[in-house]
N, CA, C, O and the ligand as a Tripos MOL2 file, in Angstrom:
@<TRIPOS>MOLECULE
protein
  233   231    59     0     0
PROTEIN
NO_CHARGES

@<TRIPOS>ATOM
      1 N          46.5010   65.2740   80.8260 N.3       1 MET1
      2 CA         45.5440   64.4600   80.0650 C.3       1 MET1
      3 C          46.0750   63.0360   79.8860 C.2       1 MET1
      4 O          47.2540   62.8330   79.5960 O.2       1 MET1
      5 N          45.2060   62.0780   80.0600 N.am      2 ALA2
      6 CA         45.6030   60.6740   79.9400 C.3       2 ALA2
      7 C          45.9240   60.3040   78.4950 C.2       2 ALA2
      8 O          45.2980   60.7770   77.5470 O.2       2 ALA2
      9 N          46.9210   59.4430   78.3730 N.am      3 LYS3
     10 CA         47.3250   58.9990   77.0290 C.3       3 LYS3
     11 C          47.1770   57.4890   76.9210 C.2       3 LYS3
     12 O          47.1900   56.7730   77.9220 O.2       3 LYS3
     13 N          47.0380   57.0320   75.7130 N.am      4 LYS4
     14 CA         47.0220   55.5950   75.4590 C.3       4 LYS4
     15 C          47.8920   55.3240   74.2410 C.2       4 LYS4
     16 O          48.0940   56.1890   73.3890 O.2       4 LYS4
     17 N          48.3980   54.1040   74.1860 N.am      5 GLU5
     18 CA         49.3010   53.7490   73.0960 C.3       5 GLU5
     19 C          48.5570   53.0310   71.9840 C.2       5 GLU5
     20 O          47.7720   52.1150   72.2290 O.2       5 GLU5
     21 N          48.8150   53.4570   70.7770 N.am      6 CYS6
     22 CA         48.2000   52.8100   69.6210 C.3       6 CYS6
     23 C          48.8570   51.4430   69.3960 C.2       6 CYS6
     24 O          50.0730   51.3720   69.2230 O.2       6 CYS6
     25 N          48.0770   50.3640   69.3950 N.am      7 PRO7
     26 CA         48.6640   49.0260   69.2000 C.3       7 PRO7
     27 C          49.1510   48.7870   67.7800 C.2       7 PRO7
     28 O          49.8730   47.8250   67.5160 O.2       7 PRO7
     29 N          48.7600   49.6500   66.8850 N.am      8 SER8
     30 CA         49.1460   49.4830   65.4830 C.3       8 SER8
     31 C          50.4920   50.1350   65.1730 C.2       8 SER8
     32 O          51.3680   49.5040   64.5820 O.2       8 SER8
     33 N          50.6600   51.4200   65.5780 N.am      9 CYS9
     34 CA         51.8990   52.1250   65.2500 C.3       9 CYS9
     35 C          52.7140   52.4800   66.4890 C.2       9 CYS9
     36 O          53.8610   52.9080   66.3630 O.2       9 CYS9
     37 N          52.1360   52.3070   67.7080 N.am     10 GLY10
     38 CA         52.8910   52.4880   68.9420 C.3      10 GLY10
     39 C          53.0170   53.9060   69.4390 C.2      10 GLY10
     40 O          53.7180   54.1470   70.4230 O.2      10 GLY10
     41 N          52.3640   54.8540   68.7970 N.am     11 VAL11
     42 CA         52.4630   56.2510   69.2160 C.3      11 VAL11
     43 C          51.4890   56.5100   70.3700 C.2      11 VAL11
     44 O          50.4040   55.9310   70.4170 O.2      11 VAL11
     45 N          51.8960   57.4050   71.3180 N.am     12 ALA12
     46 CA         51.0340   57.7620   72.4440 C.3      12 ALA12
     47 C          50.0840   58.8640   72.0070 C.2      12 ALA12
     48 O          50.5160   59.9450   71.6040 O.2      12 ALA12
     49 N          48.7890   58.5860   72.0890 N.am     13 ILE13
     50 CA         47.7880   59.5790   71.6910 C.3      13 ILE13
     51 C          46.8260   59.8540   72.8330 C.2      13 ILE13
     52 O          46.7320   59.0770   73.7820 O.2      13 ILE13
     53 N          46.1190   60.9580   72.7330 N.am     14 ASP14
     54 CA         45.1670   61.3640   73.7480 C.3      14 ASP14
     55 C          44.0270   60.3540   73.8500 C.2      14 ASP14
     56 O          43.5530   59.8160   72.8490 O.2      14 ASP14
     57 N          43.5970   60.1100   75.1110 N.am     15 LYS15
     58 CA         42.5620   59.0860   75.3490 C.3      15 LYS15
     59 C          41.2110   59.4350   74.7380 C.2      15 LYS15
     60 O          40.3870   58.5490   74.5120 O.2      15 LYS15
     61 N          40.9790   60.7070   74.4710 N.am     16 LYS16
     62 CA         39.6660   61.1180   73.9430 C.3      16 LYS16
     63 C          39.4650   60.6530   72.4960 C.2      16 LYS16
     64 O          38.3330   60.6080   72.0140 O.2      16 LYS16
     65 N          40.5640   60.3060   71.7970 N.am     17 TYR17
     66 CA         40.4410   59.8720   70.4140 C.3      17 TYR17
     67 C          39.9170   58.4410   70.3180 C.2      17 TYR17
     68 O          40.3470   57.5560   71.0580 O.2      17 TYR17
     69 N          38.9970   58.2350   69.4100 N.am     18 HIS18
     70 CA         38.4560   56.8900   69.1830 C.3      18 HIS18
     71 C          39.2760   56.1460   68.1430 C.2      18 HIS18
     72 O          39.2180   54.9200   68.0470 O.2      18 HIS18
     73 N          40.0450   56.9080   67.3620 N.am     19 ALA19
     74 CA         40.9030   56.3080   66.3390 C.3      19 ALA19
     75 C          42.2530   57.0160   66.3460 C.2      19 ALA19
     76 O          42.3420   58.1930   66.6920 O.2      19 ALA19
     77 N          43.2940   56.2990   65.9660 N.am     20 CYS20
     78 CA         44.6410   56.8620   65.9220 C.3      20 CYS20
     79 C          44.7200   57.9080   64.8090 C.2      20 CYS20
     80 O          44.3870   57.6080   63.6630 O.2      20 CYS20
     81 N          45.1590   59.1430   65.1300 N.am     21 PRO21
     82 CA         45.2460   60.1820   64.0990 C.3      21 PRO21
     83 C          46.3700   59.9360   63.0960 C.2      21 PRO21
     84 O          46.4030   60.5570   62.0340 O.2      21 PRO21
     85 N          47.2930   59.0290   63.4320 N.am     22 LEU22
     86 CA         48.4170   58.7700   62.5310 C.3      22 LEU22
     87 C          48.1300   57.6410   61.5460 C.2      22 LEU22
     88 O          48.2810   57.8140   60.3360 O.2      22 LEU22
     89 N          47.7150   56.4840   62.0670 N.am     23 CYS23
     90 CA         47.5270   55.3300   61.1900 C.3      23 CYS23
     91 C          46.0540   54.9890   60.9700 C.2      23 CYS23
     92 O          45.7250   54.1720   60.1100 O.2      23 CYS23
     93 N          45.1600   55.6200   61.7540 N.am     24 GLY24
     94 CA         43.7290   55.3830   61.5560 C.3      24 GLY24
     95 C          43.1940   54.1700   62.2750 C.2      24 GLY24
     96 O          42.0600   53.7530   62.0410 O.2      24 GLY24
     97 N          44.0260   53.5820   63.1770 N.am     25 TYR25
     98 CA         43.5780   52.4110   63.9390 C.3      25 TYR25
     99 C          42.3960   52.7960   64.8330 C.2      25 TYR25
    100 O          42.4630   53.7910   65.5530 O.2      25 TYR25
    101 N          41.3270   52.0210   64.7900 N.am     26 GLU26
    102 CA         40.1540   52.3200   65.6110 C.3      26 GLU26
    103 C          40.1910   51.5080   66.8970 C.2      26 GLU26
    104 O          40.3410   50.2860   66.8690 O.2      26 GLU26
    105 N          40.0540   52.1970   68.0210 N.am     27 PHE27
    106 CA         40.0620   51.5250   69.3210 C.3      27 PHE27
    107 C          38.6960   50.8980   69.6000 C.2      27 PHE27
    108 O          37.6660   51.5220   69.3440 O.2      27 PHE27
    109 N          38.6800   49.6760   70.1210 N.am     28 PRO28
    110 CA         37.4020   48.9920   70.3580 C.3      28 PRO28
    111 C          36.7230   49.3960   71.6610 C.2      28 PRO28
    112 O          35.8990   48.6440   72.1800 O.2      28 PRO28
    113 N          37.0540   50.5740   72.2020 N.am     29 ALA29
    114 CA         36.5370   51.0100   73.4990 C.3      29 ALA29
    115 C          35.0170   51.1370   73.5090 C.2      29 ALA29
    116 O          34.3620   50.7420   74.4730 O.2      29 ALA29
    117 N          34.4620   51.6900   72.4340 N.am     30 GLN30
    118 CA         33.0220   51.9170   72.4050 C.3      30 GLN30
    119 C          32.2460   50.6090   72.3970 C.2      30 GLN30
    120 O          31.1510   50.5290   72.9530 O.2      30 GLN30
    121 N          32.8130   49.5830   71.7670 N.am     31 LYS31
    122 CA         32.1530   48.2820   71.7380 C.3      31 LYS31
    123 C          32.0560   47.6990   73.1410 C.2      31 LYS31
    124 O          31.0400   47.1080   73.5050 O.2      31 LYS31
    125 N          33.1330   47.8710   73.9410 N.am     32 SER32
    126 CA         33.1170   47.3380   75.3050 C.3      32 SER32
    127 C          32.1160   48.0950   76.1680 C.2      32 SER32
    128 O          31.5160   47.5150   77.0740 O.2      32 SER32
    129 N          31.9300   49.3870   75.8960 N.am     33 ILE33
    130 CA         30.9340   50.1770   76.6330 C.3      33 ILE33
    131 C          29.5400   49.6250   76.3450 C.2      33 ILE33
    132 O          28.7200   49.4830   77.2530 O.2      33 ILE33
    133 N          29.2820   49.3190   75.0900 N.am     34 VAL34
    134 CA         27.9910   48.7420   74.6880 C.3      34 VAL34
    135 C          27.7750   47.4080   75.4000 C.2      34 VAL34
    136 O          26.6630   47.0920   75.8240 O.2      34 VAL34
    137 N          28.8560   46.6290   75.5240 N.am     35 LYS35
    138 CA         28.7880   45.3340   76.2060 C.3      35 LYS35
    139 C          28.4360   45.5180   77.6800 C.2      35 LYS35
    140 O          27.6000   44.7930   78.2190 O.2      35 LYS35
    141 N          29.0860   46.5040   78.3370 N.am     36 TYR36
    142 CA         28.8090   46.7580   79.7520 C.3      36 TYR36
    143 C          27.3830   47.2360   79.9550 C.2      36 TYR36
    144 O          26.7310   46.8650   80.9310 O.2      36 TYR36
    145 N          26.8960   48.0670   79.0260 N.am     37 VAL37
    146 CA         25.5100   48.5510   79.1140 C.3      37 VAL37
    147 C          24.5530   47.3760   78.9690 C.2      37 VAL37
    148 O          23.5540   47.2960   79.6850 O.2      37 VAL37
    149 N          24.8520   46.4620   78.0460 N.am     38 ALA38
    150 CA         24.0140   45.2840   77.8350 C.3      38 ALA38
    151 C          23.9900   44.4070   79.0870 C.2      38 ALA38
    152 O          22.9320   43.9200   79.4860 O.2      38 ALA38
    153 N          25.1480   44.2090   79.7020 N.am     39 ILE39
    154 CA         25.2480   43.4120   80.9400 C.3      39 ILE39
    155 C          24.4610   44.0990   82.0520 C.2      39 ILE39
    156 O          23.7550   43.4440   82.8200 O.2      39 ILE39
    157 N          24.5890   45.4300   82.1330 N.am     40 GLY40
    158 CA         23.8620   46.2010   83.1330 C.3      40 GLY40
    159 C          22.3590   46.0670   82.9720 C.2      40 GLY40
    160 O          21.6300   45.9440   83.9560 O.2      40 GLY40
    161 N          21.8970   46.0910   81.7280 N.am     41 LEU41
    162 CA         20.4710   45.9500   81.4480 C.3      41 LEU41
    163 C          19.9690   44.5660   81.8250 C.2      41 LEU41
    164 O          18.8720   44.4210   82.3640 O.2      41 LEU41
    165 N          20.7770   43.5490   81.5390 N.am     42 VAL42
    166 CA         20.4190   42.1710   81.8800 C.3      42 VAL42
    167 C          20.2740   42.0360   83.3960 C.2      42 VAL42
    168 O          19.3180   41.4330   83.8840 O.2      42 VAL42
    169 N          21.2320   42.6040   84.1370 N.am     43 ILE43
    170 CA         21.1890   42.5710   85.6090 C.3      43 ILE43
    171 C          19.9500   43.3200   86.1080 C.2      43 ILE43
    172 O          19.2630   42.8770   87.0280 O.2      43 ILE43
    173 N          19.6870   44.4670   85.4740 N.am     44 LEU44
    174 CA         18.5430   45.3050   85.8620 C.3      44 LEU44
    175 C          17.2250   44.5510   85.7030 C.2      44 LEU44
    176 O          16.3160   44.6990   86.5200 O.2      44 LEU44
    177 N          17.1260   43.7390   84.6430 N.am     45 PHE45
    178 CA         15.8850   43.0100   84.3750 C.3      45 PHE45
    179 C          15.7780   41.7170   85.1700 C.2      45 PHE45
    180 O          14.6750   41.2990   85.5210 O.2      45 PHE45
    181 N          16.9110   41.0780   85.4590 N.am     46 THR46
    182 CA         16.8690   39.8040   86.1840 C.3      46 THR46
    183 C          16.8390   39.9990   87.7010 C.2      46 THR46
    184 O          16.4110   39.1080   88.4350 O.2      46 THR46
    185 N          17.2960   41.1740   88.1750 N.am     47 TRP47
    186 CA         17.3660   41.4210   89.6210 C.3      47 TRP47
    187 C          15.9910   41.3330   90.3050 C.2      47 TRP47
    188 O          15.8870   40.6780   91.3430 O.2      47 TRP47
    189 N          14.9190   41.9700   89.7620 N.am     48 PRO48
    190 CA         13.5960   41.8290   90.4150 C.3      48 PRO48
    191 C          13.1140   40.3860   90.4270 C.2      48 PRO48
    192 O          12.4710   39.9510   91.3830 O.2      48 PRO48
    193 N          13.4220   39.6460   89.3690 N.am     49 LEU49
    194 CA         13.0290   38.2310   89.3010 C.3      49 LEU49
    195 C          13.7700   37.4170   90.3600 C.2      49 LEU49
    196 O          13.1900   36.5470   91.0090 O.2      49 LEU49
    197 N          15.0530   37.7130   90.5210 N.am     50 LEU50
    198 CA         15.8660   37.0280   91.5320 C.3      50 LEU50
    199 C          15.3400   37.3090   92.9310 C.2      50 LEU50
    200 O          15.2610   36.4120   93.7700 O.2      50 LEU50
    201 N          14.9800   38.5700   93.1730 N.am     51 ARG51
    202 CA         14.4550   38.9550   94.4980 C.3      51 ARG51
    203 C          13.1240   38.2590   94.7690 C.2      51 ARG51
    204 O          12.8500   37.8170   95.8850 O.2      51 ARG51
    205 N          12.3080   38.1740   93.7240 N.am     52 LEU52
    206 CA         11.0100   37.4910   93.8300 C.3      52 LEU52
    207 C          11.2130   36.0240   94.1680 C.2      52 LEU52
    208 O          10.5270   35.4620   95.0210 O.2      52 LEU52
    209 N          12.1640   35.4240   93.4840 N.am     53 LEU53
    210 CA         12.5060   34.0110   93.7040 C.3      53 LEU53
    211 C          12.9830   33.7920   95.1310 C.2      53 LEU53
    212 O          12.6010   32.8150   95.7740 O.2      53 LEU53
    213 N          13.8250   34.7070   95.6310 N.am     54 LEU54
    214 CA         14.3560   34.6050   96.9900 C.3      54 LEU54
    215 C          13.2520   34.7850   98.0320 C.2      54 LEU54
    216 O          13.2650   34.1310   99.0750 O.2      54 LEU54
    217 N          12.3010   35.6720   97.7460 N.am     55 SER55
    218 CA         11.2040   35.9120   98.6960 C.3      55 SER55
    219 C          10.2720   34.7190   98.7540 C.2      55 SER55
    220 O           9.6650   34.4580   99.7920 O.2      55 SER55
    221 N          10.1480   33.9890   97.6520 N.am     56 ILE56
    222 CA          9.3200   32.7650   97.6220 C.3      56 ILE56
    223 C           9.9970   31.6610   98.4400 C.2      56 ILE56
    224 O           9.3400   30.9240   99.1760 O.2      56 ILE56
    225 N          11.3080   31.5640   98.2980 N.am     57 LEU57
    226 CA         12.0800   30.5120   98.9700 C.3      57 LEU57
    227 C          12.1370   30.7080  100.4830 C.2      57 LEU57
    228 O          12.2740   29.7380  101.2290 O.2      57 LEU57
    229 N          12.0330   31.9520  100.9370 N.am     58 LYS58
    230 CA         12.1670   32.2280  102.3630 C.3      58 LYS58
    231 C          10.9520   31.7770  103.1860 C.2      58 LYS58
    232 O          10.9330   31.9500  104.4050 O.2      58 LYS58
    233 ZN         48.4280   54.3810   65.2000 Zn       59 ZN59
@<TRIPOS>BOND
     1     1     2 1
     2     2     3 1
     3     3     4 2
     4     3     5 am
     5     5     6 1
     6     6     7 1
     7     7     8 2
     8     7     9 am
     9     9    10 1
    10    10    11 1
    11    11    12 2
    12    11    13 am
    13    13    14 1
    14    14    15 1
    15    15    16 2
    16    15    17 am
    17    17    18 1
    18    18    19 1
    19    19    20 2
    20    19    21 am
    21    21    22 1
    22    22    23 1
    23    23    24 2
    24    23    25 am
    25    25    26 1
    26    26    27 1
    27    27    28 2
    28    27    29 am
    29    29    30 1
    30    30    31 1
    31    31    32 2
    32    31    33 am
    33    33    34 1
    34    34    35 1
    35    35    36 2
    36    35    37 am
    37    37    38 1
    38    38    39 1
    39    39    40 2
    40    39    41 am
    41    41    42 1
    42    42    43 1
    43    43    44 2
    44    43    45 am
    45    45    46 1
    46    46    47 1
    47    47    48 2
    48    47    49 am
    49    49    50 1
    50    50    51 1
    51    51    52 2
    52    51    53 am
    53    53    54 1
    54    54    55 1
    55    55    56 2
    56    55    57 am
    57    57    58 1
    58    58    59 1
    59    59    60 2
    60    59    61 am
    61    61    62 1
    62    62    63 1
    63    63    64 2
    64    63    65 am
    65    65    66 1
    66    66    67 1
    67    67    68 2
    68    67    69 am
    69    69    70 1
    70    70    71 1
    71    71    72 2
    72    71    73 am
    73    73    74 1
    74    74    75 1
    75    75    76 2
    76    75    77 am
    77    77    78 1
    78    78    79 1
    79    79    80 2
    80    79    81 am
    81    81    82 1
    82    82    83 1
    83    83    84 2
    84    83    85 am
    85    85    86 1
    86    86    87 1
    87    87    88 2
    88    87    89 am
    89    89    90 1
    90    90    91 1
    91    91    92 2
    92    91    93 am
    93    93    94 1
    94    94    95 1
    95    95    96 2
    96    95    97 am
    97    97    98 1
    98    98    99 1
    99    99   100 2
   100    99   101 am
   101   101   102 1
   102   102   103 1
   103   103   104 2
   104   103   105 am
   105   105   106 1
   106   106   107 1
   107   107   108 2
   108   107   109 am
   109   109   110 1
   110   110   111 1
   111   111   112 2
   112   111   113 am
   113   113   114 1
   114   114   115 1
   115   115   116 2
   116   115   117 am
   117   117   118 1
   118   118   119 1
   119   119   120 2
   120   119   121 am
   121   121   122 1
   122   122   123 1
   123   123   124 2
   124   123   125 am
   125   125   126 1
   126   126   127 1
   127   127   128 2
   128   127   129 am
   129   129   130 1
   130   130   131 1
   131   131   132 2
   132   131   133 am
   133   133   134 1
   134   134   135 1
   135   135   136 2
   136   135   137 am
   137   137   138 1
   138   138   139 1
   139   139   140 2
   140   139   141 am
   141   141   142 1
   142   142   143 1
   143   143   144 2
   144   143   145 am
   145   145   146 1
   146   146   147 1
   147   147   148 2
   148   147   149 am
   149   149   150 1
   150   150   151 1
   151   151   152 2
   152   151   153 am
   153   153   154 1
   154   154   155 1
   155   155   156 2
   156   155   157 am
   157   157   158 1
   158   158   159 1
   159   159   160 2
   160   159   161 am
   161   161   162 1
   162   162   163 1
   163   163   164 2
   164   163   165 am
   165   165   166 1
   166   166   167 1
   167   167   168 2
   168   167   169 am
   169   169   170 1
   170   170   171 1
   171   171   172 2
   172   171   173 am
   173   173   174 1
   174   174   175 1
   175   175   176 2
   176   175   177 am
   177   177   178 1
   178   178   179 1
   179   179   180 2
   180   179   181 am
   181   181   182 1
   182   182   183 1
   183   183   184 2
   184   183   185 am
   185   185   186 1
   186   186   187 1
   187   187   188 2
   188   187   189 am
   189   189   190 1
   190   190   191 1
   191   191   192 2
   192   191   193 am
   193   193   194 1
   194   194   195 1
   195   195   196 2
   196   195   197 am
   197   197   198 1
   198   198   199 1
   199   199   200 2
   200   199   201 am
   201   201   202 1
   202   202   203 1
   203   203   204 2
   204   203   205 am
   205   205   206 1
   206   206   207 1
   207   207   208 2
   208   207   209 am
   209   209   210 1
   210   210   211 1
   211   211   212 2
   212   211   213 am
   213   213   214 1
   214   214   215 1
   215   215   216 2
   216   215   217 am
   217   217   218 1
   218   218   219 1
   219   219   220 2
   220   219   221 am
   221   221   222 1
   222   222   223 1
   223   223   224 2
   224   223   225 am
   225   225   226 1
   226   226   227 1
   227   227   228 2
   228   227   229 am
   229   229   230 1
   230   230   231 1
   231   231   232 2
@<TRIPOS>SUBSTRUCTURE
     1 MET1         2 RESIDUE 1 A MET
     2 ALA2         6 RESIDUE 1 A ALA
     3 LYS3        10 RESIDUE 1 A LYS
     4 LYS4        14 RESIDUE 1 A LYS
     5 GLU5        18 RESIDUE 1 A GLU
     6 CYS6        22 RESIDUE 1 A CYS
     7 PRO7        26 RESIDUE 1 A PRO
     8 SER8        30 RESIDUE 1 A SER
     9 CYS9        34 RESIDUE 1 A CYS
    10 GLY10       38 RESIDUE 1 A GLY
    11 VAL11       42 RESIDUE 1 A VAL
    12 ALA12       46 RESIDUE 1 A ALA
    13 ILE13       50 RESIDUE 1 A ILE
    14 ASP14       54 RESIDUE 1 A ASP
    15 LYS15       58 RESIDUE 1 A LYS
    16 LYS16       62 RESIDUE 1 A LYS
    17 TYR17       66 RESIDUE 1 A TYR
    18 HIS18       70 RESIDUE 1 A HIS
    19 ALA19       74 RESIDUE 1 A ALA
    20 CYS20       78 RESIDUE 1 A CYS
    21 PRO21       82 RESIDUE 1 A PRO
    22 LEU22       86 RESIDUE 1 A LEU
    23 CYS23       90 RESIDUE 1 A CYS
    24 GLY24       94 RESIDUE 1 A GLY
    25 TYR25       98 RESIDUE 1 A TYR
    26 GLU26      102 RESIDUE 1 A GLU
    27 PHE27      106 RESIDUE 1 A PHE
    28 PRO28      110 RESIDUE 1 A PRO
    29 ALA29      114 RESIDUE 1 A ALA
    30 GLN30      118 RESIDUE 1 A GLN
    31 LYS31      122 RESIDUE 1 A LYS
    32 SER32      126 RESIDUE 1 A SER
    33 ILE33      130 RESIDUE 1 A ILE
    34 VAL34      134 RESIDUE 1 A VAL
    35 LYS35      138 RESIDUE 1 A LYS
    36 TYR36      142 RESIDUE 1 A TYR
    37 VAL37      146 RESIDUE 1 A VAL
    38 ALA38      150 RESIDUE 1 A ALA
    39 ILE39      154 RESIDUE 1 A ILE
    40 GLY40      158 RESIDUE 1 A GLY
    41 LEU41      162 RESIDUE 1 A LEU
    42 VAL42      166 RESIDUE 1 A VAL
    43 ILE43      170 RESIDUE 1 A ILE
    44 LEU44      174 RESIDUE 1 A LEU
    45 PHE45      178 RESIDUE 1 A PHE
    46 THR46      182 RESIDUE 1 A THR
    47 TRP47      186 RESIDUE 1 A TRP
    48 PRO48      190 RESIDUE 1 A PRO
    49 LEU49      194 RESIDUE 1 A LEU
    50 LEU50      198 RESIDUE 1 A LEU
    51 ARG51      202 RESIDUE 1 A ARG
    52 LEU52      206 RESIDUE 1 A LEU
    53 LEU53      210 RESIDUE 1 A LEU
    54 LEU54      214 RESIDUE 1 A LEU
    55 SER55      218 RESIDUE 1 A SER
    56 ILE56      222 RESIDUE 1 A ILE
    57 LEU57      226 RESIDUE 1 A LEU
    58 LYS58      230 RESIDUE 1 A LYS
    59 ZN59       233 GROUP 0 **** ****
């Protein structure tokens, strides 16, 4: 099982944890996932517009 190091207390904990079981430090992993989903949605919505623009230019 993959481990990650807590930046607060330095202990190696299992990657499945969202917070350190020792000091309670919360990992910002879920926030970055939300960011990637938001970027993905933006690409998903702008891609048809970009293709339309390219087809007009051709
Ligand atoms: Zn910790």
